[in-house]
Backbone as CSV, one residue per row, in Angstrom:
resi,resn,N_x,N_y,N_z,CA_x,CA_y,CA_z,C_x,C_y,C_z
1,UNK,-108.810,34.269,-32.333,-108.808,33.662,-31.005,-108.666,32.159,-31.127
2,UNK,-107.926,31.554,-30.197,-107.723,30.120,-30.243,-107.582,29.608,-28.827
3,UNK,-108.146,28.454,-28.560,-108.006,27.841,-27.251,-107.356,26.487,-27.425
4,UNK,-106.445,26.153,-26.526,-105.775,24.867,-26.616,-105.119,24.541,-25.301
5,UNK,-104.602,23.316,-25.186,-103.814,22.910,-24.043,-102.433,22.540,-24.537
6,UNK,-101.401,23.068,-23.910,-100.036,22.818,-24.315,-99.238,22.462,-23.078
7,UNK,-98.168,21.711,-23.257,-97.344,21.311,-22.121,-95.889,21.490,-22.459
8,UNK,-95.083,21.701,-21.430,-93.646,21.848,-21.641,-92.918,21.480,-20.376
9,UNK,-91.635,21.242,-20.498,-90.801,20.934,-19.358,-90.215,22.205,-18.769
10,UNK,-89.051,22.046,-18.140,-88.438,23.171,-17.452,-88.030,24.248,-18.442
11,UNK,-88.087,25.498,-17.988,-87.747,26.607,-18.852,-86.320,27.058,-18.665
12,UNK,-86.009,28.164,-19.308,-84.675,28.744,-19.209,-84.491,29.378,-17.846
13,UNK,-83.231,29.541,-17.401,-83.007,30.313,-16.188,-83.570,31.715,-16.377
14,UNK,-84.449,32.162,-15.466,-85.126,33.428,-15.678,-84.294,34.608,-15.153
15,UNK,-84.293,35.515,-15.471,-83.660,36.775,-15.108,-84.619,37.927,-15.175
16,UNK,-82.422,40.947,-33.453,-82.502,39.542,-33.719,-82.926,39.351,-35.178
17,UNK,-82.060,39.135,-35.472,-82.296,38.955,-36.908,-81.696,37.643,-37.358
18,UNK,-82.222,37.038,-38.472,-81.643,35.781,-38.943,-80.172,35.946,-39.320
19,UNK,-79.410,34.889,-39.125,-77.993,34.930,-39.482,-77.511,33.534,-39.750
20,UNK,-76.359,33.433,-40.397,-75.762,32.124,-40.631,-75.092,31.601,-39.383
21,UNK,-74.664,30.359,-39.436,-73.906,29.785,-38.338,-72.505,30.329,-38.414
22,UNK,-71.926,30.662,-37.243,-70.744,31.474,-37.377,-69.470,30.983,-36.750
23,UNK,-68.509,31.850,-36.758,-67.191,31.529,-36.257,-67.155,31.689,-34.763
24,UNK,-66.152,31.106,-34.182,-65.917,31.345,-32.773,-65.340,30.108,-32.153
25,UNK,-64.381,30.282,-31.346,-63.880,29.194,-30.541,-63.883,29.678,-29.115
26,UNK,-64.714,29.079,-28.285,-64.706,29.420,-26.869,-63.490,28.787,-26.233
27,UNK,-62.876,29.464,-25.306,-61.715,28.894,-24.661,-62.102,28.044,-23.483
28,UNK,-61.267,27.130,-23.093,-61.239,26.193,-21.995,-62.240,26.328,-20.895
29,UNK,-63.475,25.894,-21.133,-64.443,25.853,-20.053,-64.024,24.867,-18.987
30,UNK,-63.287,23.826,-19.371,-62.891,22.812,-18.413,-61.811,23.317,-17.469
31,UNK,-60.862,24.099,-17.967,-59.741,24.477,-17.114,-59.876,25.881,-16.556
32,UNK,-61.012,26.504,-16.792,-61.283,27.802,-16.197,-60.693,28.967,-16.942
33,UNK,-60.003,28.724,-18.049,-59.428,29.818,-18.813,-60.215,30.048,-20.081
34,UNK,-60.204,31.251,-20.571,-60.914,31.567,-21.812,-60.239,32.754,-22.468
35,UNK,-60.123,32.700,-23.752,-59.585,33.839,-24.481,-60.607,34.960,-24.462
36,UNK,-60.167,36.133,-24.183,-61.067,37.277,-24.127,-61.335,37.786,-25.532
37,UNK,-62.597,37.918,-25.869,-62.968,38.477,-27.166,-63.985,39.588,-26.915
38,UNK,-63.910,40.626,-27.683,-64.837,41.736,-27.507,-65.478,42.072,-28.835
39,UNK,-66.654,42.666,-28.751,-67.358,43.125,-29.947,-68.251,44.282,-29.551
40,UNK,-68.424,45.196,-30.464,-69.343,46.285,-30.204,-70.756,45.716,-30.093
41,UNK,-71.579,46.231,-29.172,-72.911,45.667,-28.970,-73.824,45.780,-30.179
42,UNK,-73.516,46.683,-31.104,-74.381,46.858,-32.269,-73.730,46.337,-33.552
43,UNK,-72.749,45.414,-33.422,-72.048,44.967,-34.622,-72.780,43.848,-35.348
44,UNK,-73.932,43.421,-34.830,-74.726,42.399,-35.500,-74.269,40.987,-35.254
45,UNK,-73.227,40.788,-34.453,-72.727,39.454,-34.170,-73.492,38.849,-33.000
46,UNK,-73.829,37.568,-33.133,-74.470,36.855,-32.031,-73.504,35.816,-31.473
47,UNK,-73.743,35.418,-30.225,-72.896,34.447,-29.549,-73.729,33.256,-29.113
48,UNK,-73.261,32.056,-29.451,-73.925,30.820,-29.071,-73.081,30.138,-28.009
49,UNK,-73.585,30.095,-26.781,-72.878,29.520,-25.651,-73.378,28.097,-25.422
50,UNK,-72.528,27.112,-25.667,-72.912,25.710,-25.557,-72.264,25.117,-24.311
51,UNK,-73.087,24.539,-23.435,-72.575,23.973,-22.192,-71.771,22.709,-22.489
52,UNK,-70.533,22.676,-21.974,-69.693,21.487,-22.116,-69.047,21.139,-20.771
53,UNK,-69.780,21.390,-19.696,-69.252,21.257,-18.344,-69.348,19.798,-17.885
54,UNK,-68.353,19.016,-18.230,-68.378,17.596,-17.912,-68.326,17.293,-16.432
55,UNK,-67.733,18.146,-15.635,-67.693,17.906,-14.188,-69.077,18.006,-13.571
56,UNK,-69.918,18.833,-14.145,-71.288,18.978,-13.636,-72.172,17.851,-14.130
57,UNK,-72.023,17.485,-15.400,-72.836,16.412,-15.964,-72.118,15.841,-17.173
58,UNK,-71.938,14.536,-17.219,-71.158,13.953,-18.295,-71.842,14.076,-19.653
59,UNK,-73.190,14.180,-19.682,-73.873,14.383,-20.961,-73.517,15.743,-21.547
60,UNK,-73.433,16.768,-20.695,-73.002,18.081,-21.183,-71.578,18.004,-21.694
61,UNK,-70.703,17.349,-20.920,-69.310,17.249,-21.320,-69.137,16.519,-22.630
62,UNK,-69.921,15.458,-22.833,-69.789,14.660,-24.044,-70.531,15.279,-25.219
63,UNK,-71.848,15.440,-25.071,-72.670,15.914,-26.184,-72.390,17.380,-26.513
64,UNK,-72.193,18.199,-25.469,-71.916,19.610,-25.713,-70.598,19.823,-26.429
65,UNK,-69.564,19.110,-25.981,-68.258,19.231,-26.626,-68.300,18.757,-28.072
66,UNK,-69.008,17.653,-28.319,-69.122,17.141,-29.687,-69.829,18.140,-30.591
67,UNK,-70.855,18.813,-30.072,-71.575,19.793,-30.886,-70.684,20.990,-31.198
68,UNK,-69.949,21.476,-30.206,-69.027,22.589,-30.450,-68.005,22.204,-31.505
69,UNK,-67.480,20.999,-31.403,-66.471,20.554,-32.364,-67.032,20.523,-33.780
70,UNK,-68.253,20.009,-33.921,-68.874,19.945,-35.248,-69.107,21.340,-35.814
71,UNK,-69.579,22.258,-34.981,-69.895,23.599,-35.476,-68.641,24.376,-35.834
72,UNK,-67.594,24.250,-35.025,-66.397,25.043,-35.279,-65.468,24.397,-36.283
73,UNK,-65.714,23.121,-36.623,-64.894,22.451,-37.623,-65.349,22.737,-39.039
74,UNK,-66.540,23.354,-39.181,-67.045,23.673,-40.508,-67.736,22.514,-41.172
75,UNK,-68.192,21.514,-40.378,-68.938,20.410,-40.964,-70.214,20.927,-41.614
76,UNK,-70.639,20.233,-42.664,-71.897,20.606,-43.306,-73.032,19.888,-42.592
77,UNK,-73.891,20.672,-41.930,-75.023,20.106,-41.211,-76.252,20.944,-41.497
78,UNK,-77.394,20.296,-41.535,-78.631,21.032,-41.689,-78.714,21.846,-42.948
79,UNK,-77.993,21.456,-43.982,-78.076,22.185,-45.241,-77.190,23.407,-45.319
80,UNK,-76.337,23.635,-44.303,-75.480,24.808,-44.345,-74.163,24.527,-43.669
81,UNK,-73.167,25.361,-43.897,-71.848,25.153,-43.324,-71.830,25.659,-41.886
82,UNK,-71.404,24.831,-40.960,-71.385,25.200,-39.547,-70.005,25.685,-39.145
83,UNK,-69.979,26.784,-38.404,-68.771,27.172,-37.723,-67.911,28.224,-38.390
84,UNK,-68.085,28.508,-39.688,-67.187,29.456,-40.332,-67.901,30.587,-41.054
85,UNK,-69.201,30.595,-41.061,-69.918,31.703,-41.683,-69.940,32.887,-40.724
86,UNK,-70.052,34.072,-41.258,-70.065,35.263,-40.418,-71.398,35.384,-39.698
87,UNK,-71.370,36.001,-38.512,-72.614,36.342,-37.832,-72.803,35.723,-36.475
88,UNK,-72.204,34.556,-36.199,-72.383,33.900,-34.909,-71.068,33.305,-34.451
89,UNK,-70.715,33.577,-33.194,-69.537,32.965,-32.592,-69.992,31.839,-31.676
90,UNK,-69.324,30.709,-31.750,-69.661,29.539,-30.941,-68.656,29.433,-29.802
91,UNK,-69.182,29.269,-28.580,-68.331,29.195,-27.389,-68.653,27.945,-26.582
92,UNK,-67.614,27.344,-26.023,-67.811,26.369,-24.957,-67.952,27.139,-23.653
93,UNK,-68.907,26.710,-22.811,-69.109,27.422,-21.567,-69.391,26.441,-20.442
94,UNK,-69.369,26.936,-19.218,-69.644,26.100,-18.065,-71.147,25.947,-17.874
95,UNK,-71.542,25.338,-16.782,-72.920,24.892,-16.590,-73.938,26.026,-16.683
96,UNK,-74.986,25.788,-17.443,-76.037,26.795,-17.622,-77.396,26.319,-17.124
97,UNK,-77.472,25.116,-16.576,-78.748,24.578,-16.111,-79.413,23.715,-17.164
98,UNK,-80.282,22.812,-16.698,-81.021,21.966,-17.625,-80.160,20.943,-18.336
99,UNK,-79.179,20.371,-17.625,-78.247,19.454,-18.281,-78.932,18.207,-18.829
100,UNK,-80.115,17.869,-18.313,-80.835,16.693,-18.852,-81.317,16.924,-20.284
101,UNK,-81.244,18.183,-20.746,-81.595,18.496,-22.129,-80.349,18.623,-23.014
102,UNK,-79.210,18.116,-22.545,-77.955,18.256,-23.287,-78.067,17.643,-24.685
103,UNK,-77.406,18.305,-25.672,-76.631,19.545,-25.565,-77.545,20.773,-25.431
104,UNK,-77.165,21.683,-24.553,-77.928,22.901,-24.341,-77.107,24.113,-24.774
105,UNK,-77.809,25.206,-25.058,-77.118,26.428,-25.486,-77.954,27.647,-25.148
106,UNK,-77.265,28.762,-24.994,-77.891,30.074,-24.840,-77.441,30.935,-26.007
107,UNK,-78.386,31.576,-26.656,-78.101,32.446,-27.789,-78.208,33.898,-27.345
108,UNK,-77.117,34.645,-27.512,-77.051,36.052,-27.130,-76.906,36.922,-28.374
109,UNK,-77.447,38.151,-28.390,-77.957,38.868,-27.215,-79.431,38.622,-26.894
110,UNK,-80.144,37.800,-27.681,-81.573,37.657,-27.417,-81.891,36.892,-26.133
111,UNK,-80.909,36.167,-25.581,-81.110,35.516,-24.293,-82.031,34.318,-24.336
112,UNK,-82.148,33.653,-25.481,-83.000,32.481,-25.593,-82.194,31.219,-25.288
113,UNK,-82.846,30.248,-24.646,-82.197,29.005,-24.264,-82.790,27.844,-25.052
114,UNK,-81.907,26.894,-25.413,-82.302,25.787,-26.276,-81.714,24.495,-25.750
115,UNK,-82.350,23.362,-26.074,-81.862,22.073,-25.611,-82.073,20.973,-26.628
116,UNK,-81.468,19.815,-26.344,-81.562,18.635,-27.207,-81.117,18.984,-28.630
117,UNK,-80.011,19.692,-28.716,-79.579,20.256,-29.987,-78.712,19.290,-30.787
118,UNK,-78.743,19.480,-32.098,-77.777,18.894,-33.015,-77.472,19.946,-34.070
119,UNK,-76.607,19.607,-35.013,-76.216,20.601,-36.003,-77.376,21.126,-36.813
120,UNK,-78.303,20.237,-37.192,-79.450,20.669,-37.987,-80.318,21.642,-37.214
121,UNK,-80.573,21.334,-35.940,-81.410,22.222,-35.133,-80.741,23.582,-34.937
122,UNK,-79.432,23.579,-34.679,-78.724,24.854,-34.514,-78.848,25.701,-35.770
123,UNK,-78.630,25.087,-36.934,-78.758,25.832,-38.178,-80.152,26.394,-38.375
124,UNK,-81.170,25.592,-38.068,-82.555,26.039,-38.242,-82.893,27.187,-37.311
125,UNK,-82.398,27.108,-36.081,-82.691,28.155,-35.094,-81.997,29.459,-35.482
126,UNK,-80.729,29.371,-35.868,-79.995,30.588,-36.221,-80.534,31.228,-37.488
127,UNK,-80.965,30.407,-38.429,-81.474,30.927,-39.700,-82.983,31.140,-39.679
128,UNK,-83.611,30.736,-38.581,-85.063,30.864,-38.420,-85.813,30.216,-39.574
129,UNK,-85.529,28.983,-39.773,-86.216,28.249,-40.832,-87.664,28.016,-40.457
130,UNK,-88.514,28.128,-41.433,-89.937,27.919,-41.223,-90.292,26.445,-41.392
131,UNK,-91.355,26.009,-40.668,-92.107,26.768,-39.680,-91.404,26.757,-38.327
132,UNK,-91.571,27.818,-37.568,-90.964,27.885,-36.242,-91.449,26.748,-35.350
133,UNK,-92.719,26.358,-35.525,-93.297,25.311,-34.685,-92.526,24.005,-34.770
134,UNK,-91.837,23.767,-35.893,-91.092,22.524,-36.064,-89.887,22.444,-35.147
135,UNK,-89.437,23.580,-34.601,-88.220,23.604,-33.793,-88.493,23.938,-32.336
136,UNK,-89.768,24.057,-31.966,-90.090,24.459,-30.602,-89.785,23.391,-29.567
137,UNK,-89.627,22.136,-29.997,-89.256,21.096,-29.038,-87.877,21.367,-28.435
138,UNK,-87.101,22.233,-29.077,-85.775,22.580,-28.574,-85.797,23.838,-27.706
139,UNK,-86.913,24.559,-27.667,-86.941,25.879,-27.032,-87.214,25.757,-25.538
140,UNK,-86.372,26.422,-24.743,-86.518,26.391,-23.288,-86.885,27.746,-22.705
141,UNK,-87.082,28.741,-23.538,-87.549,30.019,-23.038,-86.513,31.127,-23.113
142,UNK,-86.972,32.330,-22.831,-86.129,33.518,-22.831,-85.841,33.930,-21.397
143,UNK,-84.575,34.143,-21.082,-84.197,34.508,-19.714,-84.680,35.899,-19.332
144,UNK,-85.144,36.681,-20.315,-85.676,38.001,-20.018,-87.077,37.985,-19.448
145,UNK,-87.729,36.816,-19.460,-89.061,36.683,-18.872,-88.933,36.112,-17.465
146,UNK,-89.757,36.625,-16.572,-89.487,36.445,-15.145,-89.863,35.094,-14.571
147,UNK,-90.599,34.256,-15.282,-91.055,33.008,-14.677,-91.250,31.935,-15.732
148,UNK,-91.191,30.660,-15.331,-91.483,29.570,-16.270,-92.887,29.673,-16.863
149,UNK,-93.826,30.210,-16.094,-95.188,30.352,-16.606,-95.241,31.297,-17.801
150,UNK,-94.543,32.426,-17.704,-94.493,33.359,-18.826,-93.690,32.781,-19.995
151,UNK,-92.647,32.023,-19.680,-91.867,31.391,-20.736,-92.716,30.395,-21.523
152,UNK,-93.599,29.681,-20.827,-94.473,28.736,-21.519,-95.471,29.467,-22.409
153,UNK,-95.991,30.592,-21.939,-96.900,31.379,-22.776,-96.170,31.930,-23.994
154,UNK,-94.923,32.365,-23.807,-94.139,32.849,-24.944,-93.944,31.735,-25.973
155,UNK,-93.710,30.521,-25.512,-93.554,29.386,-26.428,-94.831,29.165,-27.237
156,UNK,-95.980,29.305,-26.574,-97.253,29.181,-27.289,-97.421,30.295,-28.312
157,UNK,-96.933,31.503,-27.969,-96.996,32.616,-28.923,-96.116,32.340,-30.139
158,UNK,-94.941,31.758,-29.921,-94.078,31.372,-31.032,-94.760,30.347,-31.922
159,UNK,-95.442,29.413,-31.310,-96.173,28.400,-32.071,-97.291,29.043,-32.888
160,UNK,-97.872,30.069,-32.330,-99.030,30.723,-32.962,-98.633,31.595,-34.149
161,UNK,-97.611,32.445,-33.987,-97.315,33.417,-35.051,-95.892,33.330,-35.594
162,UNK,-95.035,32.489,-34.997,-93.731,32.261,-35.579,-92.609,33.096,-34.984
163,UNK,-91.489,33.086,-35.702,-90.248,33.684,-35.220,-90.359,35.164,-34.895
164,UNK,-91.312,35.852,-35.463,-91.453,37.292,-35.229,-91.536,37.633,-33.745
165,UNK,-92.031,36.700,-32.945,-92.154,36.953,-31.506,-90.802,37.345,-30.911
166,UNK,-89.730,36.727,-31.380,-88.415,36.993,-30.807,-87.852,38.346,-31.206
167,UNK,-88.478,39.026,-32.154,-88.068,40.377,-32.533,-88.851,41.449,-31.780
168,UNK,-89.850,41.039,-31.044,-90.727,41.992,-30.362,-90.211,42.328,-28.972
169,UNK,-90.553,43.541,-28.522,-90.414,43.859,-27.107,-91.543,43.129,-26.387
170,UNK,-91.205,42.327,-25.364,-92.195,41.463,-24.733,-92.349,41.838,-23.269
171,UNK,-93.581,42.083,-22.884,-93.899,42.473,-21.507,-94.925,41.498,-20.967
172,UNK,-94.621,40.850,-19.843,-95.523,39.849,-19.292,-95.987,40.189,-17.892
173,UNK,-97.104,39.590,-17.514,-97.633,39.745,-16.164,-98.284,38.438,-15.736
174,UNK,-98.375,38.232,-14.431,-98.961,37.008,-13.895,-99.741,37.332,-12.636
175,UNK,-100.818,36.590,-12.411,-101.647,36.782,-11.216,-102.293,35.448,-10.850
176,UNK,-102.656,35.254,-9.607,-103.273,33.996,-9.187,-104.592,33.750,-9.924
177,UNK,-104.828,32.496,-10.289,-106.059,32.120,-10.967,-106.812,31.055,-10.198
178,UNK,-107.623,30.291,-10.903,-108.435,29.261,-10.276,-107.649,27.972,-10.095
179,UNK,-108.011,27.198,-9.074,-107.473,25.854,-8.875,-105.957,25.823,-8.773
180,UNK,-105.358,26.906,-8.299,-103.923,26.945,-8.161,-103.181,27.270,-9.441
181,UNK,-103.904,27.473,-10.533,-103.267,27.843,-11.792,-103.002,29.349,-11.801
182,UNK,-102.071,29.769,-12.660,-101.680,31.175,-12.749,-102.183,31.783,-14.048
183,UNK,-102.785,32.952,-13.949,-103.204,33.678,-15.144,-102.018,34.499,-15.653
184,UNK,-101.645,34.287,-16.907,-100.492,34.987,-17.471,-100.909,35.732,-18.736
185,UNK,-100.222,36.824,-18.969,-100.517,37.671,-20.130,-99.200,38.155,-20.707
186,UNK,-99.094,38.134,-22.017,-97.882,38.578,-22.706,-98.272,39.536,-23.814
187,UNK,-97.633,40.696,-23.812,-97.864,41.696,-24.855,-96.591,41.833,-25.677
188,UNK,-96.725,41.692,-26.982,-95.593,41.832,-27.905,-95.774,43.099,-28.729
189,UNK,-94.726,43.914,-28.790,-94.784,45.162,-29.549,-93.586,45.241,-30.481
190,UNK,-93.852,45.605,-31.738,-92.804,45.688,-32.743,-92.619,47.133,-33.192
191,UNK,-91.446,47.433,-33.694,-91.207,48.730,-34.313,-92.177,48.919,-35.471
192,UNK,-92.803,50.068,-35.528,-93.791,50.329,-36.562,-95.216,50.250,-36.074
193,UNK,-95.398,49.864,-34.799,-96.724,49.904,-34.210,-97.471,48.580,-34.142
194,UNK,-96.940,47.539,-34.747,-97.609,46.231,-34.656,-97.627,45.755,-33.216
195,UNK,-98.717,45.066,-32.861,-98.897,44.642,-31.476,-99.695,43.341,-31.432
196,UNK,-99.366,42.478,-30.492,-100.114,41.242,-30.292,-100.202,40.952,-28.801
197,UNK,-101.315,40.335,-28.401,-101.513,39.995,-26.995,-101.857,38.515,-26.877
198,UNK,-101.307,37.881,-25.842,-101.558,36.472,-25.584,-101.891,36.302,-24.106
199,UNK,-102.786,35.382,-23.827,-103.127,35.103,-22.435,-103.447,33.623,-22.290
200,UNK,-103.324,33.145,-21.073,-103.599,31.730,-20.806,-103.588,31.524,-19.300
201,UNK,-103.932,30.310,-18.897,-103.734,29.861,-17.529,-102.678,28.768,-17.553
202,UNK,-101.742,28.839,-16.615,-100.649,27.880,-16.555,-100.632,27.232,-15.179
203,UNK,-100.480,25.918,-15.165,-100.443,25.199,-13.892,-99.673,23.902,-14.015
204,UNK,-99.479,23.254,-12.893,-98.744,21.995,-12.861,-99.658,20.861,-13.305
205,UNK,-99.256,20.169,-14.368,-100.027,19.037,-14.859,-99.588,17.721,-14.237
206,UNK,-98.291,17.591,-13.987,-97.774,16.367,-13.386,-96.329,16.578,-12.973
207,UNK,-95.797,15.623,-12.224,-94.387,15.591,-11.894,-93.703,14.587,-12.814
208,UNK,-92.557,14.956,-13.335,-91.823,14.071,-14.241,-90.455,13.770,-13.636
209,UNK,-89.927,12.570,-13.868,-88.614,12.216,-13.321,-87.497,12.977,-14.011
210,UNK,-86.426,13.219,-13.272,-85.223,13.844,-13.815,-84.126,12.786,-13.817
211,UNK,-83.882,12.152,-14.939,-82.872,11.084,-14.970,-81.453,11.636,-14.967
212,UNK,-80.543,10.883,-14.383,-79.130,11.197,-14.502,-78.642,10.736,-15.868
213,UNK,-77.570,11.360,-16.347,-77.057,11.045,-17.669,-76.720,9.560,-17.786
214,UNK,-77.302,8.907,-18.789,-77.000,7.522,-19.060,-77.695,6.519,-18.172
215,UNK,-78.555,6.983,-17.263,-79.237,6.086,-16.335,-80.701,5.910,-16.725
216,UNK,-81.295,4.754,-16.442,-82.717,4.546,-16.744,-83.597,5.544,-15.996
217,UNK,-84.684,5.926,-16.635,-85.596,6.900,-16.028,-86.125,6.395,-14.695
218,UNK,-86.385,5.096,-14.591,-86.969,4.559,-13.366,-86.023,4.645,-12.167
219,UNK,-84.745,4.936,-12.412,-83.799,5.101,-11.322,-83.647,6.553,-10.885
220,UNK,-84.445,7.409,-11.435,-84.355,8.834,-11.103,-84.706,9.064,-9.646
221,UNK,-83.899,9.879,-8.997,-84.169,10.207,-7.610,-84.818,11.571,-7.435
222,UNK,-84.986,12.312,-8.521,-85.549,13.653,-8.452,-86.702,13.780,-9.437
223,UNK,-87.591,14.705,-9.134,-88.699,15.006,-10.040,-88.791,16.512,-10.238
224,UNK,-89.503,16.891,-11.273,-89.728,18.308,-11.559,-91.147,18.504,-12.066
225,UNK,-91.666,19.685,-11.831,-93.013,20.014,-12.302,-93.037,20.122,-13.824
226,UNK,-94.048,19.567,-14.429,-94.304,19.828,-15.843,-95.518,20.729,-15.930
227,UNK,-95.322,21.881,-16.524,-96.385,22.867,-16.618,-97.233,22.622,-17.853
228,UNK,-98.509,22.906,-17.720,-99.426,22.846,-18.839,-100.126,24.177,-19.019
229,UNK,-100.667,24.390,-20.180,-101.297,25.655,-20.537,-102.718,25.384,-21.013
230,UNK,-103.681,26.156,-20.512,-105.074,26.003,-20.922,-105.684,27.382,-21.181
231,UNK,-106.787,27.360,-21.907,-107.518,28.595,-22.216,-106.612,29.629,-22.882
232,UNK,-105.829,29.166,-23.824,-104.924,30.044,-24.561,-105.705,30.936,-25.505
233,UNK,-105.367,32.204,-25.496,-106.028,33.176,-26.363,-104.973,34.041,-27.039
234,UNK,-105.155,34.314,-28.322,-104.224,35.150,-29.080,-104.995,36.222,-29.822
235,UNK,-104.544,37.458,-29.709,-105.084,38.574,-30.482,-103.911,39.199,-31.216
236,UNK,-103.797,38.945,-32.497,-102.640,39.430,-33.249,-103.098,40.181,-34.497
């Protein structure tokens, strides 16, 4: 059992095995065209969708495009070759949300969202380099979880026990708690009978500014809730 307070910014839009950085060229996110590629769902290939939608946000257009170029050019980053190893296809894609965290990406089929990426971080995430906690600053949550509150609890679970969380079937629940905070619970189940449970209270700790790309924070015209986590408990 462990108790702590943790904080995070916005999560992934709500709705796995280690591998090298891989091949793939996404087609024209800017001009609306894309080459159609297909793969069997069980072929072991993963897809990394990197936002490069410059019309939506120039940071995505600039930083996202540069990251795609580095990965697909085969540059050596993060101790490994990017863009030409088997196992992951890299795509340019249109807006996925959270452009202030550019470069951002969604990793499929696991549905995890990541931000503030560079070549080293991409390599570490795809290869699941230890410790997982070292890369959580890039994690924005899994779109398979229904709310930012559950996504924040999942992030705490990753911090607690590592990458294994992303291999588990994850079932979450939420209910009203004290002082406007939400009580959340996450159950992780693995093949073979292993099971872990996590619980916490999640609430708004403060409002943070949302800066436009390249503009000073003090000129921000929008704010967003920053969620915090308290009374974290883990049974693994």
